[in-house]
N, C-alpha and C positions, 0 to 999 in steps of 0.2 A: 337509777339502775342503769348498767352501761352496757351500751350495744355497741357490735359491730360487725359488716359484711365482712361473710365470708365464706370459704369453699368447705367439705368435709375433705381435707385429705386423708383420713382414714378409709376411702373409698379404695384408693388407691392398690391399700394393702390386701384389702378382701378380696380383689377381682383377681383372676386368671391372667398370667404374660398374655399381652397384645402385642403385635406386631408394628403398629405404628398408633400415633394420634393423629386427629385430623383437626382442620379448624374447627368445626362447630364444636366440639369434644371442650377444648379448649377457652374456646367462646363461653362455654356453658358454665366455667367455674362462675364469672361475673353476675351467674343470674341464680347463685344460691338462696334461701330466706337468709334472716337474721338472725346470727346467733347472740342469745343470752348470757352475760357475761357477771360474774358477781364477784366481789373480795370480802372479807372479813379480816381483821384483826385485835388480838385477843393478847392483855398482859399477862404473863404467867408468874406466877410467886411461889417459891418454895413456902410453906407455914413456916417454918424453924430459921427462914431468914430474919436478920434483923430488919426490922423499918421507920423510915421516919416518921415523926409528925406529919409532915406534910403529906408522903404517901398515905399515912394511914387517913388522913383526913381525904384525899381525893378517894380514896377505895372505900369510903363509908359513904358518899355522893354516889358512886356508881352499886351499892351492894343490890340493886335490884337487876344487875347483869351479870353478877359474880357466881360463877358455881366451885364449891369446895369439896376437895376430896381431902383421902387424910394426909397428903403432903403435899399438897399444892393445892393453889385457888387460880380460878382461870377468870378473867374480867374482861368485859367486851370494850375496846375503845373506837373501833368502827366498823362498819357496814354496811354493803350496797344490796344485801339480801332483803326482803319482805321483813317486818317486824314478827310475823308469826313464824319465818323459817329460821329466823336467828336462833333461838333457844334450842332448836332440833339437831343442828350443826354443832352449837357449844355441849350439849348433849354425848353426843357421835366425838367431841376431840377428847372430852374428860375421857371417855373409856378408854381411847386409845393411849393415852399420856398415861392413865390408870397401868393398862399391860405392859408402857416402857416400849410402844410402838414406832415412838415419836423419836426419833433421834435428832441432836442439834447439827444443824445445817445441811440436813440430808430429807429432801422431799417424799413425803410419802404418797401415793397415787393410787383413790378408791374411788366407789361408785357408791355415792350417797343419795337418800329419798330425802327430800324437804316440800314442803309446801310452797313450791313454785310451778310456774305454767311447766316447766319440763319434768317436776315431778322427781327424777333418777336423773342424776348428772356425773360426770365427771368432777371429782375433788382433787385437788394438789392442797396437801399443806405441810409445815415445816415450823420447827420450832427453832426461833435463833436465842441461843443463850448470850448473856452477857458477860463478859470475861469477869473472871473470878480475883478476887485480889490475893496478892502474896501472903499478905497475913493470914485468910481465911479461904487456904486452896481446897476443902473437903467441905467447905458450907454450900447447902441447898443454892441453886442458882436462882437468879430472877432472867428473864426474857421475854422474848413474844411469839404468838404462834400465829401465822400468817396463813390463810387460806385463798384460794384460789377456785374458782368453781364456775363450768362451762364445759358443753361440749360432753364427749364421752371419758372413761376412762383410758379407753386405748387411744383414743384420740391424745390427750395428756401426755400417756406415755413417752409417744414421739417426741415429745420436747423438753423431758424431764430434765435435762442440761443447762437447756434455756432457762427454765424458770428455776433453775437452784441458782443459777447466777443474777437472774433478776432480781431474787430474795435477798442474794448477798450487796446487793447494791443497795438496800435501807440503812446497814448498820450504822452509816454517820449521819443518821437521819432520827435512831430511837436513840438519844442519850437521857430522856428521863420519862418514867410512867407517864407523866402529866399528859407529853407529848405537845407543847404549846406549839409546836410546827406543822401540828396536825394537819390545819385549813390549806397553810402555803405549799407543802413539801410531800406529806406520807401520803394525805388523802389523794391527791393529784397522781402522784406515782403507783400508788395502789391500782386505779384508776385504769391506768396504761397498759394493764400485765399481759393481757391478750394482745393488744395493737403492738407490742414493743417483743415479744418471746415467743409471738407464733406467726403473727399476720407478714412479717418476713418473707414465709415462704409465697405466700399468696400474691404478695407484690412482685417478686418475680417474677411467677407466672403470668402473671396480667403485662409485667413490663416486656419480655419476648416472649408472650405466646406463644403459638407453633412453634417457636426454635426453642422451646426447652430441650427435645432431644438433645440439641447439641452442646447445653449448658451440662444434661445431665452426664453425658459421655465426658465432657471434661472433668468433671468429678471423679468420677470412677477412673478414671486413665490417668490422676495426678497432671492435667495439663494447665497451663499457668492460665489465668483468666485473666482480661485486663478490660475495665470499663471506662472509657473515654466521653467526655463531652456529656458530663452529667453531674447530679448533685453529691453531696455527700452521704445521705440518708441510701441512698439506691447502689453505690459503691459497697458500703456496708452490707447493705442488705443481702448484695450476689457475693460478696465475703462468704456472709453466714451460711447462705445456701450451698455454698461449694463443699464448706467446712460440714455440712450434717451429710450431704450426700456422697462423703469421701467414703471408701473403705478402708482408710487411713487407721490404723490404733488396733483394727477387728482381728489381724490375722493373731494365730497362737503364737507366733513367733514373734522374734523383738524386731518389725520391719522399721527400720528408721528413717526418716523424711530425707535423709542425703541419699540413702540407697533406691528410692523410690523413685527419685529427682534423677537418679544417676541412670534410670531402668528407661525413664523418657528422652535423657539427653540422649543418648546413644540410638535412639531411634529417629524418626524424621519427621516427629510432631511440632508445631509450632505455636506459639499463643493463641487462645482464642481472643478476639477483639471485639468485643461490643461498643459500638458507637450510636451512642445516644442520642446526636444529633438530627437523627430521624423518627418518625413514629411510624409502626415499631422500630426498635431499635436494627441496626443493621449490624450483622454479623459476620467476621472474617475469619478465615482457616477452620471452617467447620466440618467436624468428623461424626458420624453418630454409626450405631446399629440398630438390631431389632430390639435390643435390650434395654428397660428404663428402670427397672425395680429395685432397689437397694437391697431389699431382703434375699431377692431371687439370685443374687448376686454373691452375697455371702455362702449361699446354698452351693452355688456352682465352684467356689473359689476351692470349698472343702471335698467336693467330689472331684477334681481337678488333682488337689493336690493326693488325694488316694490313686486316682489313676495315674501319676507321674511314679510315683511309690513302687505302684505293682508295674509297670511298664521298666521299670530298671532291672526284672526280674523275667519279663515273657513279653515277646513280640507281638502276642496276640494283645497283648494289655497295651502296648504301643498304640495299635492299630484301635482299639476302642477309644483311647484316647484320643486320639486324631478325631474318630468320626464325632464324640463328644463335641470336642471345640467345632466342628463343621456347623452342629444343629443346634448349640444353644444362641448362634446368634450374637453370644460375646467373646468371641476368643481372643480379639486382641487384647483387650482391659485385663483379661483372666491371665492372660500369658504375661503378659506386661509385670502384674503383681506377682505372679509365682517365681517368676526370675529372681526380681527382688528381694524376694521373703528367701529365695532358695540357692541366694549368691555365696552363702559357704558352703553349699553342698555341691561340687563337680559330676559328681552322677546325673545328679536330678538335673541340674545346668545342660549338663548335655544332652537330659529327654528333651528339655524345652527348646531347646537347640534345634531339633530335628525335628519338633513339632511346627515352629517357626519356617521353616524353611519347607515342610511339605504343604502350609496353609498359604506360603506368598506364591508357592509354583500353581497351586488350584487357583489362586485370585488372579496370575499371569495369563490362565492356560484361558481362563472366563473372560478375561479383558479384550 
């Protein structure tokens, strides 16, 4: 059974917006109970696919671990689940395959009830199909179904893209049904799924501790982050954290990286430097505000876009937009993203310029 120390990041989605993190709250991340994580891998075979004598002999040896439907069979290769829980999972996966609910290369996440201590857990499952030969492009395909279980459905959904990418990393190791490299390559890789796909968020929180607000602001405002005097894993963790927390790619229009970077360069922001020579690390050029959660940022961006459209026709709407930016606690980030997104709309850019001037004057008056 693979276990890993973690914190429940889904809690951050369930709570209301808060004004600040304190040191006790950050320290509490390291005091969470252990989370049990499991994996399972099955061989998927279309029944009309031709099988070699070697494959047939291998399947015969594993007959007790095979579930067959009309047009496919599902054979257990390896699992960290308790023996009584694996057949329950196999039955569930078979039903999903029968309904066409598993698409090749795209993970599916749901809650499953199994004979394990947690009873109900989040389950990520993905069908990795082997490439069909040019001679038989329409033949039923073989492949593998990979399942990861742990935490909640809602929690795993936050890391769907990470899990998809991690599963794709198995392609080079899944060359033959016999999987002679099971012990040396496949099993160790599957066992590390939670550590590699989810725990980078936890490790970054542990690394920067109460300074996490600065890192989140940098991600949302497209500020470049440089990690110095650190190991490669920490650098990679921070990079993945920034990508996960960024709003890039979530706007309805095609907001390019170039336009976002231009918006940043026109401002006064500097790179955020994380110096890991101290513990905790020292952060330079820090900026933060009252905002922390990505989902709230998406909601605020949609609200701001609506206000900007209305402000083009009404001075009262412009005033409402100004009040909204004053009260949301995230006005600088929202305006920066709005300017990048509306760069080809002169009227909207004029509204944004006016709002920036209002906010700048207010800030100077309060200084």
